[in-house]
N, C-alpha and C positions, 0 to 999 in steps of 0.2 A: 901542352895544356889540355887539349882535347883528349889525349890518351889518359891523362890523370883523371879526368872526369869520367871517362868510360870505365876505368878500373874501379872507381868509387861507386858508380852506378851498378856495376856487376856485383860488387861485394854486398851492396845494400839489397840487391835482388835475392842473393843467396840467403842473407839473414832473414829477409821477409818470407822466403819460401820455407825455410826451416821452421818458422813460427806458425805456418798455416796448419789449421786443424784438419786432420784426415777423418773422413766419415767412416766409422766402423759399422754402424747399423743405421738404416733409414727405411722405415716401414710405415705404410699408409694403411691402417686397418679399415678405413672407410671405403677402400677399393676404388677411389676416384683417380689415383695416379697408378696406372697399370705398370709403370716401371718400378714401383715400390710395393708390390704385393707381398703379403705375409707368407711367402713360400718357405722361408728358412726359420720358422717358429714351430714350437710344439705347445699345444694347448692341453691342459690337464684339469681334471675335476670339472667344475662348472664353467671354466673359461672356454670361450669360443666366439666366433663371429656371429653377431645377432642383429636382428632387425630392431630399429629404434622404436621405443614406446614413449619417447619424450615429447613428441609433437613438434619438435624443432631441432635444427642441426642436421648432422649426417643421417642418412637412412640406415647405414650399416656401420657397426663399430665392433671392437673387441669388448665383449662383456665378461668381466672377471667373476663378479657375483651379481645376483639379479633380484634383490629385494625379497628373497625367500630365506627361511630359517635353515640353519645347518649346512651352509654352503662353504666350499673351499675351492679356490681356483688359482692356477698358476699358468703363466705363459713364459717360456724360456727360449732364448735364441738357440738355434741348432749349433751355431759356431761358438768357439771359445776364444778368449782374448786375454792378452796380458800387456799392460802399458804402464807408463809413468804417471799419467793423470787422465781423467775423463770428464766430459760434461754429458750428462744424461738429460734429454728433453722428453717430456711426455705430455700430450694434450689429454686432459682427463675431465670427465663430468661425473660428479658424485650426486646421485639422486636418491630420494627417500620416498618411496611409494610402496609401503609394506603390503604383502599379500599373504593370506593364509591365516588360519585360526591361531590364536595365542600370540600373535605378533604385536609388539609395541607399536601403537599408532602415533606416538609422540617423540620417541627417542631413537635416532639412527644408530647403527652398529654394523661392522666394527671398524672398517676402514681398509687401507691398502698399504703396500710397500713397494718402492722402487728398489731393485735388488741387483747386486753383483755377487754371485755365489759360485761355489764349487760343488754343485750337485754331482752325484755319481753319473747321472745322465740327465737328459732334458725332459724326463717324464716324472719328475719328483713333485710331491705335495708335502707341505708342512701341515701343521694342525689348523683347524678351523677356528671360528670365533676370534677371540683376542690374539690368537697366534698368527693371524693375518696370512695364513698359508705358507709362512716361511719358517716360523719357530717350531721346535719340538719334533724334529726328524733328524737326529744326529747321524743316523746311518745313511740316509739318502741325501741330506744337505748338511755336510759336516762343517762347512765354513762359509760365512757370508758377511757382507757389509750391506747396510740398507738405510734408506730414508723412509720413515713411516709416517703416515697420516692417520691419526686415531679419531674416530667419530663417536665412540662409546663413552658415556659419562663416567663409567666405572674405571676407565683407564686415565681419567683426567687428573690434573693436579689440584683442582679445587671444585667445589660443587659436585662431589662424587655420590651424593644421595639420589639425585635425579638430574634431568637435563633442563630443568626450569631456570637455572641460573645462567644458561647460555654460555657455559665455559667448557663444553665437552670437546670441542675441536682442539687437538694438540698435535704437535710435531715432535719427532724424536729420531735418533739414529741408533744403529746397531753395528757392532764389530765383534763377531762371535765365532768361536770354534770350540773344539773339545776341551781346551784348557779353561776358557772363560764360561763355557756352557752355551747351549744353543736354545735354551728355553726363554720364555718371555720374562722381562723384568728382573734380570740378574746382573750383578756387576756394577761397574762405574767406568767413567771415561779413562781412568788411569790403568785399569786392568782389562777393560773390554766387557762385552756383554750386550744385552738388548735393552731397548727403551731408555737410552742414555741421552743426556742433554735435552730432556723434554721441556718444551715451552708451550704456553697456552697461546692459541691464535688470537690476533687482535679482535676486538669487539665487532668490527665491521665484517669479519669473516664468519662470525658465529650466527646461529639462527636468529632471525630478526634484525641482523645487521644490514648495513647499506649494500654490501656485496657478499652475501653469504656463500660459504664454500659448498654447502649441501643445498641442492635445489637452486643454485645460483648461476648455472650455466657452465660453460667450458673454461677451464684454466690451463695454462701451461706451467708445468713444474720444471725447474732446472736444478739438477743435483750435481754439484761440482765435487770431484774426488781428487785429492792430491795424495798420490800413493807414497811418494818419498817423504812428504811432510806430515803424513798421517793426519790429514785434516779434511773436513767436509763442510760444505755449506749448501743451502737450498734457497731458491727464489721462486716467486709466484707472479704470474702475469695473467690478467683477465683477457679473454679472447672475444667476449661478446660486448655489445653496446652497454648492457646492464652492469658489467663489471670491469670495463676498460679503465676505470680510475685506478685499478691495481696494476702497477707496472714495475716489474723487477723488484718486488718487495722481498727483502731478505727475511725468510721465515725462521731460520735457525742456523747455527754453525757450531763446530766442535773441533778441537784438536785432541787427539788421543794420546794417552800417556805411553811411556816407553815400554811398559809391560803389557799393553794391549796387543792383541794379535796383529801381526803385519798383514797388510792386505795387498801384497805383491804377488798373489797367487794367480794362476790361470783359471778363469771362470767364465760363466755365462751371464748375460744381462737378462733381466726379467721383471715382471710385475706380478704381484700376488695379492690375494685378498681373502677375507673370510667373514662369515656371519655365524651367529649362534642363535640365541633366543630373540635377539633384535636383528634388524636387517638394514641394508642400504644397497644401492646399485653402484658399481664401479665400472665406468665405461671409458674406453681408451680410443682416441682418434688416430694418433700417430706416436711413434717412438723412434727417437734419433739419438745416437751416441757418437760423439766426436772425441778425438784425442790428438794433441793434448787439450786440457780443459780451456775454456774461454771465459771471458768476463760475462757477467749477467747481461742478457740482451737477446736479440733475435738468434734463431738457429743459423749457424754459418752456412752459406751456400758454397758451391764448388769454387775453389780458388781463394776463399777467404781464410 
């Protein structure tokens, strides 16, 4: 009897262990955890560690773009990865404090993307502005999948004349390579491309909402990637007292068609952003990737 229980318990332990998520990337860009320093990252363009000008939160973080016009920034992991599924977690603050002549004082732009890509190396930049630092560089970044957060009203689904309608924050996905094209706004979910499955963020996340995404504090984004199932989903959780009402909110999801590019390639994880004539600031506190992917919720700790 005891032997049977032991065998059952051992088998259960093996099943549980096989389901545990392994941590592939775990980086603290605030430099508070000295065991998780960003020593295995490459920063390009305007991206780099910066002193905070927000007046609250961490003193240091990764700034991808910084409220100035004509900026493009990328941060890529030095290591490459290939797996069956992933969960990407990123703590991000998007602020809007425009600086410089000719900058829109009312409408932020352009946003950022969480990316798994196959750049030729970790030093690659895509286009600025609406290309978010990831699109429009087929030679340097020939294949990628991404979850993008758009802040520019011209990229929205409604109210595209200005940002007064407070519908400018949208979410979308990308699955792009040479066949589908790697420029912004091409293709569909059945064949692949960029800016696909786009949805408008809830009113509460828009400017003037109860928990705005821009100038609303720090949020944790969770991007789940099912490589075999060719599916993605994204979730949002508020990290500050002012936005903690948002917990594991599903932002968007998509299942790609059979003709869309397969994303079982070996690639790097990263975060990218761009500004054009309008600006915003994209600030990153930490970046964690686990595999296989996990349900929406806290970042798994060791042994989970």
